[in-house]
N, C-alpha and C positions, 0 to 999 in steps of 0.2 A: 767214247766218241767214235762211233763206227761210221764209215763213209756211206755204207749202203747195207741192204739186207743180205748181200752175198759175201760170205767169207771165202778166203782162198781155198779152204778145204771143200766147201760146198761146190765151188766152180770145178773142182777136180774130181768129183764123184764119177766113177766109171771111166776115168781117163787113162788108166794103164798102170804099169809097174813103177815102183819108186826107183829113183836114180841115186847114184852115189858119186862122191868125188868132191872136188873143190874148184873154185874159180869158175871158168866156163866149161868144165868137164861135164858133159851130159852123155847119156847113152848114145853112141854113134849108130845111126840107123842106115846110113849109106855113105858113099863118098861124096864130098862136096862137088857141086857142078863146076864145070870150067868157068873161068873168069869171063865176065861179059863187058865188052866195051860199049860206049855210047855210039851208035851207028845212025846214019840218016834214016834207015828203016825204023828204028826204035823211036826216033824223034817224030817221024810222020805218024806212026801208030798212036803215039801219045797225043798228038795234036787232034787226031780223029776223036779220041775220047774227050779231050778238051778240058779236063779237070783232074785233080788228085786231092784226096783228103788225108791230112796228117794229124793223127792224135798224138799229142805231145805234152810232156811236163816241163819242157824247156821254157825258160822265162819268156813271157809274151813278147816284149820288145825284140828279143833276139829271134824268136820264132817268126815274127812278122818280117824282120829284116831278111832272114833266109828265104822266106816265101817270095818276097819282092825281088830278091836277086835271082832266084830260080825263074820267076815269071819273065824277067827281063832277058834272061839268057835263052829261054825256050818259049818264045812268044807263041800264044795260041794254047798254052796249057796253064790253066788257072789253079793255083793251089789254094786250098781252104784249110786254115789252121784251127784245130779244135784243142784248146789248151786247158788243162786242169791238173790237179795234183795227181801224182802217179797212182796212188791207191784208188782214187776215184776213176781214173782211166781204166784200171784193171777191173773194177767192179762194172763199169759201163760196158766193156767189151764182153764180160761174162754174161751180162743181161741181154745184150744184143744177140749173142750167139744162141742163148736159150730161146730167144724169140725168132730165130732164123732171119735176123736182120744183118745184111752185109753192107756196112756203111764206111768202114775204115779201109784205107789202102795201105798206108805206111804208119807205123807206130814207133814212138820213142818213150822209154820209161827210165826214170832215175832209179828204179828198183830192178836190177838185172835179173832177179829171181822170176819176175813176170815172164821174161822171155823163155825161161826154162819151162814154166808151166804151159805157155802157149805152144811151145815146140812139142812137149809131151802129149798135148791134146790133139796134135796134128793140124793145128790151125795156121801154121806158117808156111810160106813158100820159099824154097831154096833159091837164092840168088846171090852171086858173088860179084860185086862191082870190081872192075879192073884195078882201081886204086887199092882196094882192100887186099887183093891177091898180091899186089906188088909192094905195098908200103906199110902194111900192118903186121905186127908180130902175131905169132900163133895164139898168144895168151889173150888177144883181143878179137879173135875170130872163132865162131862156132865151127866145130869139126865138120858139120854137115852143110855149112854155108847158109844157115837159117838167119843168122844175125851177126852183128859186129859192133864194136864200141864206137858209137857216134860221138860221144862226149865223155870226158874224164874230168873230175874235179874233186875237191876236198871239202870236208865239213869241219872247219876250225873253230877255235875260240876267238872272241874279238872284244874290243872295248872302245868306248868313246873317249877320245883324247882330251876333250874339254872337262870331262868328269873324273878321269883317272890319269895320273902321271905315269909315264913309262916305267919309272923305277918302282912304282907300286902295282903295276899291272900283273895279273895272274900269268904264270908261265906253264901251268899244268892243270889237269883236272882236279888234282888234290887241292890246289890253291882255291878253287871255287867253293870249297867247303868252309873256308875261313868265315867266321861270323860277320866280318865287316862287309861281306857281299850280300848279307841277308836283305831281301826286298829290292835288290839292285840287279838281278839276273833275269834275262829273257831266254826262253827256250821253245823250240818247236815240238810238234807231236807226231809220233810214228804212225798213228792211225790215219793221218791225212797225207803225210809226206813220205814218199819212197826213200828220199834221201835220209830222212831221220830214222826211218825203220832200219835201213842198212847201217847207219852210224850207231844206232842203239845196239844192234846185234854185235857189231865189232867191239864196242866198248864193254858190253856185258861179258863177252867172251874173254877180253884181254884184261879188264880191271875189275870185273865182277858186278853183280846186281847190288851188292852192298853199297857201292858208290852211289847209285841212283837213290837208294833209300836214304842216304845221308843228304844228297842234293835236294831231295824233296822237302827237307825241313828248312830250306833257305828262302821260303816265300817267293817261289818262282812265278814270273809272269809267263803263262802258257799261251802260245799262239799256235796257229795251224801250220802254215806253209814254212818250209825251210828258208824262203826268201824274206819272211817277216822279221826275224831277229836283226839282220843288218839294218833294216829300215827303222826299227825301234831304237837302235843305237844312234843312228844319224840324227834322229829327232830328239835325242836326249831323254827318251822315256825310260830307258834303263842304261846303266853304266857298262854292263858286261853281258855278252851272250855266251851261253854254254854250248850252243851249236848253231849252225846256219850255213848258208852256201858261200863258198869261197868266192865264186864269181860275182855274187852280189856285193861282197865286201870290196873286191877289186873295182867294180864299177862306181861305187859310192866314193871310195877313197880317191880315185883318179878324177873325180869331179870336184875335189877339194873339200869334201865333207870330213868331219873330225872322227874318223874311225881308223882302227889299226887291227891287223890280224895277229893271232898268236897260234903257233903250231906247238901243241902241247908236248911236253917232254916224254909223256907216256906213249906218244904216237898220235897221228891224226887220221881219222877215218877216210878211206879212199872210196869214192863213189864212181861207179861206171854206169853209163846210160846207153844201152844198145838201141839200135834201130832194126826193124824187121818189116817185111812185106807179108800181108795176110793172104792166105791161099784163096780166100773168098773176095779178094779186092775187086770192087766194081770197075776199077780203072787199072787193070794190071800193067799195061804198057807205061802209062804215066807214073805208076808206082815204081817201076824199075828205073825210069828216068830220074825221078826224084831221089831214089835211093843212091843211084850212081853219083848224082850231083852232091849229095850231102856228105859222101865220103871222099870227095875230091879235095885236093890241096887248097883250091880256091875257097870252098865252103868251110873247110876246117880252119883256115886262117881267119876267115871272117868271124867264126865263132870264138877264136882266141882274142882277136883284136877288139871286137865289139861286144862279145858276150862274157869275156873273162874266163873262158873255159881252158882246159888242157886238151891235148890231142894225142892219140896213138899213131897218127900219120907221121911217117919218118921225115917227110919234107916240111912239115909244119914247124913254125918257130915261136918260141916263147916271146911274149911282149917284154921289152926292156923294163926293168924296175920290179918285176915280179920274181919272187924267190923260186928258183928251179926245183923241180920235184926231187932231183938228185941230192938236194941239200936238206930235205925234210924227212923226218922219221915217220913212216906210214904204218897204219894198221892195214892188214891185208883183206881184200875183198873176198867174199865167199857167198855168191848168190845161191848156191845149192843149200848151204846152211841156213841162209835167210828164208828160203822157201819152206824148208822143213819146220822152222820155228816161228814163222811170222805171226800166226794167230796167238801163240803163247806169249810172244813179246808184247803185242798190243794189250793183251789182257793184263799181264803183269805190270806193265807201265801204267795203265789206267788205275790199277789198284794202288800202286805206290804213290802216284801224284794226285790221285783222287780226281781225275779229269777224264 
């Protein structure tokens, strides 16, 4: 199930040396630029451009809410949201670049490895919003100022409370291998979803590919997007989800739907979704203005309250009723590792699940 004719490796042909490290560690090319504040001059320059294009894998209702809030705050600058799965965004940008098309201003991906690729290709523009410099930990900022963590979320297990009693609910990935869950599990696909690609990498690293080989015998309902499993649970089409977006579960649960989250005893995959500006952005000033807005405490709180996301912003606050990250055992993010093994992960997954 390949999103396009472009693989990650094909996009990278001739792009330069390999990098090493973990998390956001990439080869430092220079010092990050000074932090940039939102000034009247920047706002006026953005208004002259009049628009800004954001490619994103953020859930569409939240992406549109952010765009609407930005447009209200900076009247005269119209944002256009181009929403798709992270892997399709990655392929689209590779195809546009190969065709010398400059269409995207700001990008967000739920696969942090994409940003490493784009940085290595020399496609990103350095820009450090003031909020990032002042309120974001180093682990969530690129050393060269090319990108930072716009959103943070998890990829948990979940279940439908009408179909599964709390006492019987799975508490671990190992529990999902119990024969009683055969034909009752829904799962998303790493060839479409950057979230699931990242989660699959972390799980294969921490608990082994043998787990997936056993899970594949459970007659899994396979869907594309990481946002689909929570929806299938709410509709009662499946009793349990093996993976899916935490923020989707929050949103559905807080609307009174019969779903519950499970943070597996083995650890829960941590997903980081960075934002960056493209060097070839057709609206560079509007791009900087949007990037600054998206890393502000205002926008980050909007993403938490209405989008169910986590935030690396020091001033952002968790919504009451949601389990704090400090109380959850997490698997560690490693976008460099994901980038190196992405194609192999997709191939092996497809072979195991025969999809």
